[in-house]
LOBAZA-373113 format. One line per 5 residues: for each residue x, y, z of N, C-alpha, C. Coordinates in pm, 1 decimal. Example, Ala and Ser with C-alpha at 12.3 -4.5 7.8 and 13.67 -1.06 7.14 Angstrom:
<sites>
1319.0,-569.0,780.0,1230.0,-450.0,780.0,1320.0,-330.0,780.0 ~ 1285.0,-225.0,708.0,1367.0,-106.0,714.0,1290.0,3.0,787.0
</sites>
This chain:
<sites>
112.0,-78.9,-2031.7,185.3,-190.4,-1968.5,308.9,-172.0,-1896.0 ~ 331.1,-232.8,-1801.4,458.4,-239.9,-1733.0,580.2,-261.5,-1772.7 ~ 691.0,-240.8,-1739.3,807.8,-256.4,-1807.2,864.9,-378.9,-1730.0 ~ 809.0,-413.0,-1617.3,809.9,-537.6,-1564.9,737.5,-580.0,-1444.8 ~ 719.9,-673.5,-1407.6,638.3,-716.9,-1281.2,718.9,-815.1,-1184.6
711.8,-829.4,-1047.6,777.3,-911.2,-973.4,650.8,-972.0,-862.6 ~ 662.9,-1102.7,-855.0,570.3,-1146.5,-767.2,618.2,-1273.2,-688.2 ~ 581.7,-1322.2,-576.0,607.2,-1424.8,-512.0,525.3,-1443.0,-381.3 ~ 528.6,-1552.7,-341.8,478.5,-1605.4,-245.6,544.0,-1666.3,-104.0 ~ 538.2,-1695.4,-9.0,613.1,-1745.0,87.5,763.7,-1699.6,134.9
857.8,-1725.0,74.4,999.2,-1667.4,97.2,990.6,-1548.8,0.6 ~ 959.5,-1441.2,15.3,944.5,-1311.0,-83.5,1082.5,-1250.3,-80.5 ~ 1203.1,-1289.2,-33.7,1286.6,-1193.2,-23.3,1387.2,-1158.8,-152.5 ~ 1409.8,-1288.6,-227.3,1459.8,-1268.2,-339.8,1383.3,-1154.3,-445.2 ~ 1259.3,-1171.7,-452.1,1190.7,-1080.6,-563.5,1179.3,-960.6,-473.6
1179.1,-928.0,-354.8,1178.9,-816.8,-279.8,1289.4,-734.0,-325.8 ~ 1399.0,-797.5,-331.9,1546.8,-745.0,-331.4,1536.3,-714.7,-494.4 ~ 1516.0,-794.2,-576.1,1511.2,-779.5,-708.5,1441.3,-645.7,-756.8 ~ 1308.4,-651.7,-701.7,1248.3,-514.3,-719.9,1322.7,-365.5,-663.3 ~ 1350.9,-395.5,-528.3,1432.3,-296.6,-452.5,1533.8,-204.0,-554.5
1609.2,-304.7,-636.8,1698.4,-266.9,-738.7,1650.3,-199.4,-876.5 ~ 1501.7,-239.0,-902.9,1483.0,-211.5,-1036.6,1424.3,-40.8,-1024.7 ~ 1362.8,-1.5,-949.4,1314.5,136.2,-952.4,1450.4,229.4,-894.4 ~ 1522.8,166.9,-849.6,1666.3,248.0,-807.3,1713.3,209.0,-656.8 ~ 1847.7,160.3,-661.2,1876.2,94.0,-548.9,1906.0,148.4,-446.5
1926.3,280.6,-428.6,1967.1,378.6,-288.3,1826.8,398.2,-249.6 ~ 1818.7,362.6,-104.9,1693.3,370.1,-21.0,1736.9,527.9,28.7 ~ 1643.6,626.5,4.6,1627.2,790.1,6.0,1601.5,778.1,154.4 ~ 1541.1,735.6,225.2,1461.1,725.5,362.2,1401.6,858.5,385.2 ~ 1422.5,935.7,460.6,1353.9,1063.4,492.6,1387.3,1211.1,433.1
1475.2,1175.5,337.7,1523.8,1291.9,272.2,1473.8,1378.3,194.5 ~ 1453.1,1503.7,166.8,1342.3,1575.1,119.6,1364.9,1575.7,-36.9 ~ 1277.7,1583.6,-119.0,1325.6,1535.4,-254.7,1274.2,1669.2,-322.1 ~ 1313.7,1659.5,-464.3,1323.2,1542.1,-549.7,1479.1,1510.5,-527.6 ~ 1511.3,1360.6,-563.1,1625.9,1312.4,-568.9,1622.1,1239.4,-698.4
1750.2,1260.3,-754.2,1743.2,1193.5,-920.6,1717.8,1029.9,-948.3 ~ 1746.0,961.7,-845.2,1707.2,824.6,-855.2,1720.3,768.1,-736.2 ~ 1690.9,620.6,-682.6,1658.3,545.4,-594.7,1535.3,538.7,-560.6 ~ 1489.0,492.9,-441.6,1331.9,431.7,-405.8,1330.5,505.4,-243.8 ~ 1201.2,457.5,-238.5,1135.9,485.1,-94.8,1081.8,355.4,-43.4
1100.4,344.3,93.4,1046.2,244.7,155.0,963.7,260.9,292.3 ~ 862.9,182.3,281.3,792.2,215.5,425.5,768.9,73.0,489.0 ~ 804.0,40.3,599.8,792.6,-58.8,664.1,728.6,-57.2,825.4 ~ 676.9,55.1,829.6,603.1,79.6,956.6,679.2,72.7,1110.1 ~ 787.4,-26.3,1123.7,852.9,-59.9,1209.8,945.9,43.1,1302.7
932.3,182.6,1270.9,1014.5,256.0,1361.4,945.1,288.9,1475.0 ~ 803.5,277.7,1491.1,727.7,282.2,1602.9,683.8,419.3,1623.4 ~ 687.9,495.2,1529.4,621.1,639.1,1524.0,508.0,675.9,1476.4 ~ 462.3,584.6,1363.5,358.7,563.6,1315.0,240.2,538.5,1447.2 ~ 134.9,658.8,1462.9,45.4,584.9,1544.0,-45.9,490.0,1525.6
-105.5,452.8,1635.2,-212.0,338.2,1581.7,-328.7,379.5,1497.3 ~ -360.1,492.9,1523.2,-473.3,543.3,1426.0,-396.4,653.0,1362.2 ~ -366.7,617.6,1227.3,-266.4,663.6,1128.1,-304.2,791.6,1049.6 ~ -291.5,919.9,1028.3,-328.3,991.9,932.1,-288.9,923.9,799.0 ~ -360.1,992.3,708.7,-308.9,934.1,561.6,-197.4,1007.2,509.4
-156.7,1128.4,560.4,-72.6,1188.8,513.9,84.3,1197.7,609.9 ~ 65.7,1086.0,686.9,184.6,1086.7,774.4,299.9,1036.1,719.6 ~ 304.8,967.9,604.1,425.8,948.2,536.7,475.5,1034.1,428.5 ~ 421.3,1158.3,434.8,461.9,1273.9,358.6,493.5,1380.1,435.6 ~ 374.7,1406.3,536.1,383.0,1551.9,616.4,457.7,1549.6,744.0
465.1,1389.1,798.6,573.3,1373.0,947.1,673.8,1318.3,908.1 ~ 681.2,1191.7,851.3,796.6,1108.9,810.5,783.9,1133.6,626.6 ~ 897.2,1208.3,571.5,898.5,1259.4,445.1,924.3,1156.8,358.7 ~ 858.0,1088.3,297.0,861.6,979.3,208.8,796.6,978.0,89.0 ~ 718.8,1104.1,85.9,645.0,1141.8,-37.4,502.3,1023.0,-84.4
455.3,963.5,16.3,342.7,888.9,-17.0,219.6,921.3,81.6 ~ 118.4,936.3,31.7,0.6,996.5,108.6,-114.7,860.5,55.5 ~ -230.8,835.2,174.5,-295.3,730.8,144.8,-440.3,791.8,176.1 ~ -537.3,763.5,77.8,-695.7,798.7,115.6,-791.4,693.8,99.5 ~ -914.2,675.6,127.3,-990.6,584.0,108.5,-1116.9,634.1,36.0
-1142.5,763.0,23.0,-1278.5,840.2,29.7,-1381.9,796.1,86.7 ~ -1376.5,703.2,204.6,-1476.5,696.1,282.4,-1421.1,720.5,453.3 ~ -1374.8,815.4,478.6,-1301.4,852.6,588.2,-1161.7,821.3,612.9 ~ -1114.4,760.7,538.0,-955.6,744.3,531.2,-912.1,717.0,695.6 ~ -951.9,611.5,734.8,-910.9,560.2,847.8,-793.8,447.7,844.0
-689.0,469.0,910.2,-578.9,350.3,876.0,-528.8,316.0,1019.7 ~ -442.9,201.9,1029.0,-439.1,143.3,1154.9,-286.3,66.7,1118.8 ~ -194.0,107.1,1233.5,-64.6,63.9,1219.1,-63.4,-26.2,1356.5 ~ -31.0,-157.7,1357.2,-11.1,-253.8,1455.6,74.8,-207.9,1564.8 ~ 92.3,-282.2,1661.0,189.4,-284.3,1782.5,222.0,-123.2,1802.0
145.0,-73.2,1866.0,179.3,62.3,1882.7,252.0,78.9,2012.9 ~ 300.4,162.0,2036.7,395.9,238.0,2178.5,246.7,228.8,2240.3 ~ 257.0,183.3,2391.4,141.0,162.8,2486.9,130.2,327.4,2529.3 ~ 226.1,419.8,2478.7,199.8,558.4,2535.3,103.6,620.1,2436.3 ~ 77.3,547.5,2333.8,20.9,602.1,2206.4,-127.1,636.9,2244.9
-172.0,756.0,2284.4,-328.2,785.9,2299.7,-407.5,721.3,2217.0 ~ -357.2,675.5,2065.2,-492.8,640.9,1978.1,-465.1,510.3,1980.1 ~ -384.6,422.6,2054.6,-376.1,282.5,2074.9,-521.0,220.2,2135.7 ~ -546.0,99.0,2123.2,-653.5,46.7,2183.5,-624.5,12.6,2328.9 ~ -694.1,3.9,2393.8,-669.4,-32.7,2556.4,-582.2,-170.5,2579.8
-479.8,-141.6,2631.6,-400.5,-293.1,2646.1,-313.4,-293.6,2529.0 ~ -287.4,-211.6,2413.2,-218.9,-235.0,2309.4,-262.1,-302.8,2220.8 ~ -204.7,-366.3,2141.5,-221.2,-445.7,2009.9,-87.0,-515.7,1966.6 ~ -129.5,-652.5,1925.7,-36.6,-727.1,1836.9,-84.2,-767.1,1740.5 ~ -23.9,-745.7,1614.5,-74.3,-764.9,1480.5,-216.6,-768.8,1478.8
-268.1,-673.5,1530.6,-406.9,-639.3,1524.8,-509.7,-777.9,1595.0 ~ -428.1,-796.5,1720.0,-514.7,-886.5,1805.3,-620.6,-804.7,1901.6 ~ -600.3,-656.3,1888.6,-686.5,-595.3,1940.3,-828.3,-614.2,1874.9 ~ -815.2,-635.4,1730.6,-945.2,-675.3,1674.6,-985.8,-796.7,1655.3 ~ -901.3,-897.3,1651.5,-922.6,-1039.2,1677.2,-821.6,-1128.4,1744.9
-875.2,-1191.9,1852.4,-710.7,-1253.3,1893.6,-657.8,-1356.0,1830.9 ~ -711.6,-1405.7,1715.6,-658.8,-1502.3,1600.3,-551.5,-1431.9,1523.2 ~ -547.8,-1304.0,1503.9,-494.7,-1256.6,1388.0,-339.2,-1263.6,1399.0 ~ -251.6,-1279.2,1527.0,-98.9,-1298.4,1541.9,-92.3,-1431.4,1501.7 ~ -165.6,-1538.0,1493.9,-135.4,-1666.5,1444.6,-156.6,-1664.2,1289.1
-231.4,-1591.9,1233.2,-287.2,-1558.2,1087.5,-189.2,-1460.0,1003.0 ~ -128.0,-1368.9,1077.9,-70.0,-1239.8,1007.3,75.9,-1285.1,1047.2 ~ 165.5,-1290.4,943.3,308.9,-1282.6,941.2,344.4,-1155.3,897.8 ~ 469.2,-1126.4,952.6,521.5,-1016.2,920.0,644.1,-1046.4,840.1 ~ 704.0,-945.9,746.6,804.7,-949.2,666.2,913.4,-883.7,700.2
875.1,-764.9,762.4,982.0,-678.0,868.0,903.0,-668.7,993.7 ~ 970.8,-714.3,1097.7,888.1,-741.1,1216.0,912.2,-610.8,1312.6 ~ 793.9,-557.8,1379.3,671.4,-627.7,1417.2,566.1,-571.4,1350.5 ~ 558.3,-452.1,1287.1,427.4,-397.4,1269.1,373.2,-422.2,1114.9 ~ 230.1,-406.3,1135.4,148.3,-423.2,1011.7,57.8,-312.0,956.5
0.0,-299.2,863.0,-83.2,-152.3,821.1,-210.9,-233.4,764.1 ~ -297.9,-155.0,775.8,-452.9,-172.7,716.1,-504.0,-55.1,705.6 ~ -629.6,-28.2,580.3,-712.2,55.8,607.1,-812.8,35.4,704.3 ~ -912.5,115.4,742.7,-988.7,67.5,825.0,-1125.5,140.3,817.2 ~ -1241.1,19.4,799.6,-1339.1,66.6,769.7,-1391.2,15.3,612.4
-1268.6,-11.5,538.5,-1286.3,-15.3,399.6,-1153.0,-134.7,380.0 ~ -1180.7,-217.6,274.6,-1022.0,-274.5,247.7,-985.6,-223.8,122.6 ~ -993.3,-111.7,100.8,-964.5,-60.6,-41.8,-889.5,100.6,2.6 ~ -786.8,116.3,-50.2,-706.6,250.0,-53.6,-607.4,294.1,-161.2 ~ -619.9,409.5,-179.0,-550.8,478.6,-271.0,-398.9,525.5,-233.8
-291.2,500.7,-299.1,-157.8,532.0,-271.1,-128.0,695.4,-387.7 ~ -93.6,798.8,-309.0,-83.4,895.9,-419.6,66.4,968.6,-355.3 ~ 145.6,988.0,-461.7,263.2,1017.8,-466.8,293.5,1180.6,-453.8 ~ 397.4,1212.6,-385.7,443.7,1378.6,-391.9,587.4,1376.8,-393.1 ~ 640.5,1485.7,-443.8,778.9,1524.9,-401.4,792.9,1519.9,-241.5
886.0,1434.7,-191.7,893.8,1398.4,-64.1,902.8,1549.1,31.5 ~ 811.9,1548.4,132.5,796.5,1665.1,211.1,733.5,1773.8,151.0 ~ 665.2,1770.1,44.8,613.8,1881.8,-13.3,449.3,1816.3,-69.2 ~ 371.9,1946.5,-106.7,241.7,1935.6,-175.6,252.3,1918.0,-289.0 ~ 361.0,1879.1,-362.7,361.1,1886.4,-523.7,348.0,1740.9,-567.9
231.9,1719.8,-637.5,217.7,1589.4,-714.6,334.6,1527.2,-764.3 ~ 328.5,1380.5,-753.1,467.2,1309.4,-814.5,409.9,1208.2,-905.1 ~ 497.4,1132.5,-987.8,493.7,1027.6,-1026.1,615.0,938.8,-978.0 ~ 603.6,809.0,-1002.9,697.5,698.5,-950.2,743.2,607.6,-1084.3 ~ 860.2,566.1,-1072.0,877.3,461.2,-1183.6,834.3,305.0,-1144.2
770.1,266.5,-1034.0,748.9,172.2,-968.3,693.0,163.0,-843.3 ~ 592.4,55.6,-818.1,556.5,28.8,-701.2,515.7,-92.4,-651.5 ~ 550.0,-154.5,-517.3,550.1,-262.7,-489.4,477.8,-296.5,-351.6 ~ 403.3,-378.9,-287.8,354.8,-407.0,-174.0,378.4,-553.4,-98.2 ~ 392.6,-564.7,7.5,380.4,-704.6,74.2,238.1,-720.9,146.4
203.0,-841.6,127.6,50.5,-867.7,191.4,80.6,-1008.1,287.3 ~ 4.8,-993.7,386.8,12.4,-1129.2,467.7,-147.5,-1191.5,475.4 ~ -138.2,-1351.2,479.2,-261.7,-1398.9,494.5,-366.6,-1374.1,361.4 ~ -325.2,-1375.9,239.1,-411.0,-1361.5,137.1,-449.0,-1513.4,112.3 ~ -597.7,-1503.3,98.2,-654.2,-1653.3,128.9,-695.3,-1734.5,-10.1
-755.2,-1610.7,-85.1,-826.8,-1640.9,-223.8,-784.0,-1584.6,-318.4 ~ -768.1,-1661.4,-445.3,-725.8,-1591.3,-552.8,-746.2,-1472.6,-630.8 ~ -867.1,-1429.6,-599.6,-935.9,-1339.4,-638.3,-948.7,-1204.3,-565.9 ~ -916.9,-1220.5,-410.5,-952.9,-1098.3,-345.4,-870.8,-988.8,-299.3 ~ -743.1,-1009.8,-367.5,-658.2,-873.2,-343.1,-575.4,-853.8,-459.0
-538.0,-731.1,-476.3,-518.1,-675.5,-618.5,-440.9,-556.8,-586.8 ~ -349.5,-497.1,-705.5,-316.2,-365.1,-738.6,-356.8,-340.4,-877.8 ~ -406.2,-212.6,-875.7,-415.5,-103.0,-978.1,-332.9,-12.1,-978.4 ~ -262.5,26.7,-1102.1,-181.4,133.9,-1154.4,-257.7,224.0,-1253.5 ~ -249.0,375.2,-1196.5,-299.5,454.2,-1294.3,-201.1,560.9,-1314.2
-212.4,605.8,-1436.1,-134.1,726.8,-1510.0,-189.4,854.9,-1452.2 ~ -137.7,960.0,-1468.2,-167.3,1094.9,-1422.1,-338.6,1142.3,-1472.0 ~ -367.0,1066.1,-1595.0,-500.5,1099.3,-1633.5,-607.8,988.7,-1585.4 ~ -555.2,927.5,-1498.7,-659.1,803.3,-1443.6,-702.5,718.3,-1545.1 ~ -581.9,683.7,-1660.9,-594.3,560.5,-1749.5,-527.4,450.1,-1645.6
-600.7,315.4,-1666.4,-545.4,185.4,-1616.0,-428.9,170.2,-1679.1 ~ -340.8,172.9,-1618.0,-209.5,101.1,-1685.0,-185.0,-37.2,-1684.0 ~ -223.6,-89.0,-1527.8,-205.0,-238.8,-1530.8,-259.7,-292.3,-1403.7 ~ -342.0,-430.2,-1413.0,-381.0,-438.6,-1276.0,-350.8,-580.3,-1268.3 ~ -360.1,-669.2,-1150.7,-311.6,-802.2,-1132.2,-372.9,-839.9,-983.7
-415.2,-970.0,-966.1,-414.2,-1016.4,-843.4,-336.5,-1058.2,-790.9 ~ -313.6,-1050.9,-655.2,-185.1,-1120.9,-584.1,-230.0,-1256.1,-568.1 ~ -111.3,-1312.7,-558.2,-109.3,-1454.3,-570.8,-134.4,-1487.6,-389.1 ~ -255.9,-1593.5,-357.7,-280.3,-1622.6,-219.9,-144.2,-1731.4,-156.2 ~ -150.4,-1697.5,-14.3,-40.1,-1788.1,85.9,-108.7,-1790.8,205.3
-182.3,-1849.5,243.2,-274.3,-1837.9,363.4,-187.3,-1826.6,472.0 ~ -189.6,-1762.6,544.7,-87.5,-1727.9,673.5,34.5,-1712.7,649.6 ~ 64.4,-1693.7,528.0,191.7,-1657.4,474.6,213.4,-1509.7,416.7 ~ 326.9,-1506.4,323.9,336.5,-1372.8,260.4,305.9,-1372.9,95.8 ~ 277.4,-1271.1,58.5,237.5,-1248.1,-76.9,313.1,-1099.7,-120.1
391.9,-1114.4,-237.7,441.9,-1017.1,-294.6,388.8,-971.3,-439.4 ~ 375.3,-829.9,-475.8,344.5,-807.1,-609.9,369.2,-667.4,-629.4 ~ 439.0,-628.6,-758.2,503.9,-516.9,-790.2,512.2,-490.7,-971.5 ~ 513.8,-374.4,-966.0,545.6,-337.5,-1124.9,612.8,-183.0,-1119.2 ~ 699.7,-226.1,-1249.3,775.4,-83.7,-1254.6,731.0,-32.1,-1437.1
749.0,122.3,-1412.3,689.7,185.1,-1536.2,808.2,267.0,-1576.6 ~ 778.7,338.8,-1711.6,870.8,418.8,-1753.1,864.0,553.4,-1661.7 ~ 978.0,626.6,-1675.5,966.1,730.5,-1562.3,835.2,827.7,-1612.7 ~ 800.0,885.2,-1502.1,691.6,979.7,-1549.8,537.5,897.6,-1578.4 ~ 521.7,783.0,-1547.8,415.1,727.7,-1594.6,337.5,702.0,-1483.3
377.5,660.3,-1367.2,273.2,580.7,-1269.1,272.3,704.7,-1175.6 ~ 101.8,746.0,-1161.9,65.1,856.0,-1072.9,9.5,805.3,-938.7 ~ -82.1,699.5,-964.8,-147.5,639.0,-851.6,-172.5,480.4,-821.2 ~ -159.5,441.4,-710.0,-186.3,297.8,-723.5,-333.5,247.1,-603.0 ~ -407.3,186.7,-659.7,-510.4,127.3,-579.8,-485.4,20.2,-522.2
-489.5,-18.5,-390.2,-496.5,-132.5,-321.8,-613.3,-174.4,-281.0 ~ -642.2,-309.5,-332.5,-733.9,-408.6,-233.3,-672.8,-504.1,-182.4 ~ -726.5,-497.2,-17.8,-674.7,-603.2,40.6,-761.8,-695.9,124.7 ~ -748.1,-780.7,53.9,-879.9,-890.2,90.4,-1009.2,-846.9,39.6 ~ -1111.6,-911.9,62.6,-1246.2,-877.4,19.3,-1344.9,-818.3,100.5
-1297.1,-775.8,223.5,-1379.2,-738.9,339.2,-1308.6,-641.9,423.9 ~ -1343.4,-526.1,480.6,-1267.0,-466.1,563.1,-1207.9,-553.2,690.1 ~ -1124.8,-519.2,782.4,-1071.8,-589.6,902.2,-1142.8,-618.9,980.1 ~ -1174.8,-717.3,1040.6,-1277.8,-696.1,1150.5,-1238.2,-864.6,1220.5 ~ -1347.8,-899.7,1288.2,-1333.3,-1052.2,1358.2,-1368.0,-1152.5,1257.4
-1419.5,-1142.9,1152.5,-1495.5,-1256.3,1087.7,-1403.7,-1333.1,960.7 ~ -1280.2,-1329.1,963.3,-1196.0,-1376.3,865.3,-1244.2,-1521.7,841.3 ~ -1312.2,-1557.8,718.3,-1358.5,-1688.3,712.6,-1312.8,-1732.3,564.3 ~ -1220.6,-1765.9,530.3,-1202.3,-1798.9,370.3,-1283.7,-1903.4,343.4 ~ -1317.3,-2001.5,410.3,-1402.4,-2142.2,374.9,-1537.2,-2091.8,314.3
-1579.2,-1980.4,377.5,-1719.1,-1902.1,311.6,-1685.0,-1816.9,253.9 ~ -1582.1,-1777.9,180.5,-1562.9,-1663.1,75.8,-1528.3,-1531.3,152.8 ~ -1480.8,-1522.3,299.8,-1453.6,-1397.7,336.0,-1312.7,-1397.7,372.6 ~ -1231.2,-1308.8,312.2,-1105.6,-1309.1,306.3,-1042.3,-1162.4,356.6 ~ -985.0,-1171.7,479.6,-940.0,-1049.6,521.8,-783.7,-1050.0,504.0
-715.1,-974.1,438.1,-578.3,-953.1,449.7,-551.2,-835.5,489.1 ~ -390.4,-809.6,534.5,-347.3,-696.4,559.1,-191.6,-660.5,509.5 ~ -140.6,-562.3,535.3,0.5,-514.0,449.0,112.7,-510.5,543.9 ~ 235.2,-549.6,455.8,351.6,-523.4,521.9,431.6,-393.9,476.3 ~ 551.7,-410.5,409.7,615.4,-292.4,356.2,582.7,-271.2,188.2
602.2,-118.3,177.6,569.4,-73.8,59.2,703.7,-8.2,1.6 ~ 721.4,-50.2,-129.7,806.1,-8.2,-172.8,803.2,58.5,-324.2 ~ 861.0,185.9,-363.9,862.6,257.9,-460.6,958.7,347.8,-506.4 ~ 961.2,393.9,-626.8,1069.9,459.5,-701.3,1063.2,609.5,-642.8 ~ 1149.7,673.7,-637.2,1177.6,824.8,-603.8,1057.5,929.5,-665.4
986.0,976.0,-577.2,869.2,1069.3,-647.8,924.5,1191.6,-720.1 ~ 887.5,1202.0,-854.1,931.1,1290.5,-927.2,826.3,1380.5,-968.8 ~ 826.9,1506.5,-947.8,733.7,1616.4,-983.5,638.4,1571.1,-1109.2 ~ 522.0,1579.6,-1115.7,429.4,1534.7,-1216.6,451.2,1659.7,-1312.5 ~ 426.2,1623.4,-1433.8,459.6,1718.6,-1555.7,326.9,1832.9,-1532.5
379.3,1948.5,-1528.4,290.1,2094.5,-1520.0,198.3,2082.6,-1603.4 ~ 62.3,2095.9,-1591.2,-39.5,2121.7,-1709.6,-110.2,1994.3,-1682.5 ~ -33.3,1891.8,-1619.9,-129.2,1751.1,-1687.4,-189.7,1706.5,-1542.9 ~ -148.8,1773.6,-1408.9,-192.2,1736.6,-1285.7,-360.9,1766.5,-1287.4 ~ -427.8,1665.8,-1234.3,-571.8,1681.3,-1227.8,-616.6,1783.5,-1100.9
-721.8,1844.6,-1105.2,-772.1,1941.3,-1008.7,-800.5,1861.1,-874.4 ~ -773.8,1931.3,-767.3,-763.0,1824.2,-656.2,-896.7,1762.1,-630.8 ~ -1014.5,1858.6,-687.3,-1135.1,1775.3,-693.6,-1119.1,1632.8,-763.9 ~ -1075.4,1626.4,-866.4,-1056.6,1494.1,-941.4,-970.5,1397.4,-842.6 ~ -875.3,1445.3,-772.2,-800.7,1333.4,-705.2,-897.0,1261.1,-622.1
-981.9,1374.1,-550.5,-1047.8,1316.7,-451.5,-1159.6,1201.7,-487.9 ~ -1202.8,1241.5,-632.9,-1270.9,1134.4,-697.9,-1211.8,1019.1,-755.8 ~ -1100.4,1040.9,-756.3,-1015.9,887.2,-792.6,-1031.2,770.9,-674.3 ~ -1013.6,831.8,-567.6,-1051.0,721.7,-456.8,-1203.5,720.7,-433.6 ~ -1284.9,795.9,-450.8,-1433.6,786.4,-435.2,-1517.0,735.7,-519.7
-1506.7,778.7,-659.1,-1596.6,768.3,-755.0,-1554.0,601.5,-848.1 ~ -1440.2,603.1,-861.8,-1398.2,461.4,-911.4,-1415.7,359.3,-829.1 ~ -1415.4,378.6,-711.8,-1428.2,236.5,-601.5,-1551.2,205.1,-586.9 ~ -1631.3,339.7,-595.8,-1786.0,276.8,-575.4,-1844.6,220.3,-691.8 ~ -1804.5,284.9,-825.8,-1837.8,243.6,-945.3,-1785.0,106.6,-971.7
-1676.2,75.3,-955.1,-1602.1,-73.3,-948.9,-1570.8,-59.5,-1126.6 ~ -1518.6,50.2,-1166.1,-1492.1,61.2,-1319.6,-1396.4,-17.2,-1354.7 ~ -1270.4,-46.5,-1286.6,-1182.9,-86.4,-1301.2,-1145.5,-239.0,-1230.0 ~ -1163.1,-333.2,-1317.5,-1156.9,-489.3,-1238.3,-1029.1,-553.9,-1275.0 ~ -950.6,-594.2,-1225.6,-828.2,-652.5,-1220.1,-849.9,-794.4,-1307.4
-730.8,-840.8,-1412.8,-775.2,-937.1,-1504.5,-733.7,-1085.0,-1385.5 ~ -826.9,-1175.8,-1408.6,-781.1,-1299.7,-1330.0,-634.3,-1348.2,-1386.1 ~ -555.4,-1420.1,-1304.5,-446.7,-1469.3,-1323.7,-474.5,-1603.8,-1433.8 ~ -379.1,-1633.5,-1548.9,-400.1,-1715.2,-1631.4,-350.5,-1884.3,-1564.5
</sites>
C-alpha cells in the first residue's frame, strides 16, 4: 500500500505542490542521475518533444529517467508541435484539434500549451531508469494530471513493484472539461512501474460520454528521483515487455472503485 495519496479535481494546484514536496522538493531537471533526492517533472511544454514522440524521448534525448511503452506499437503524440516538426500533422495542431476540432474546447492544460497521449491505445506503461542511462530504476512516487475525465471508472493509475506485484490502484476522479490529479508515494525502492489508463478508448474523433465513450489525455507527470533497482531483482528484458503486453491484454489487474 502507498505511504500517501494525493488527488484533486478543478483547481489542482495545492495538491500538486503537496505531492511535489513529498517525493523530494528539488526539481532535478535534465541532470544525469542518480541524485540522492528530489524529483523529476515532465510538462511537454519546452517544444522540443516531437508531435510523434518516441517512447524513450524523456530518457535518451531529454534525460529525465522515464520511458513509455504500450505493447501495441508504442505510438505517442505531443500536441502543439513546432510547425517545422516533420512529424506534425498538416497545418499543425492545437490541443489535438488535428484529431478533432472540438478538443481545444474540451481539453484544459495545467501547464500551457502542450498535452500528451498514447496513440492507437488508451493504456501505457511508465518505466523508470537512472536518468540518461539504461539502468532500470525505482522511484518513491508518481503522479499525473489528466484533462476531461468524464466518467468515474474510465481513467486509472496502477502501481507495480519490481516483481510485477500490484502495489496500489485507483480510479481518477472525473472533471468533465476540467483537470484531475492522482498520485501516490511509496517507500524507497518499492515502485518500479506505473500503468496509466487514460479514458476508456484511444483518442479519436468520437468522445461521447453520454453514450459511455470517454477520451481523456494527460498533462504533467511528476515522480521521485529514479534510483538504480536492486541488482538481482530486475526482470529479464522479455519480462519487461510482457508487463505492457500480457497484463494489458489479459486485464488481470483491475483498479478498485472509489467508495
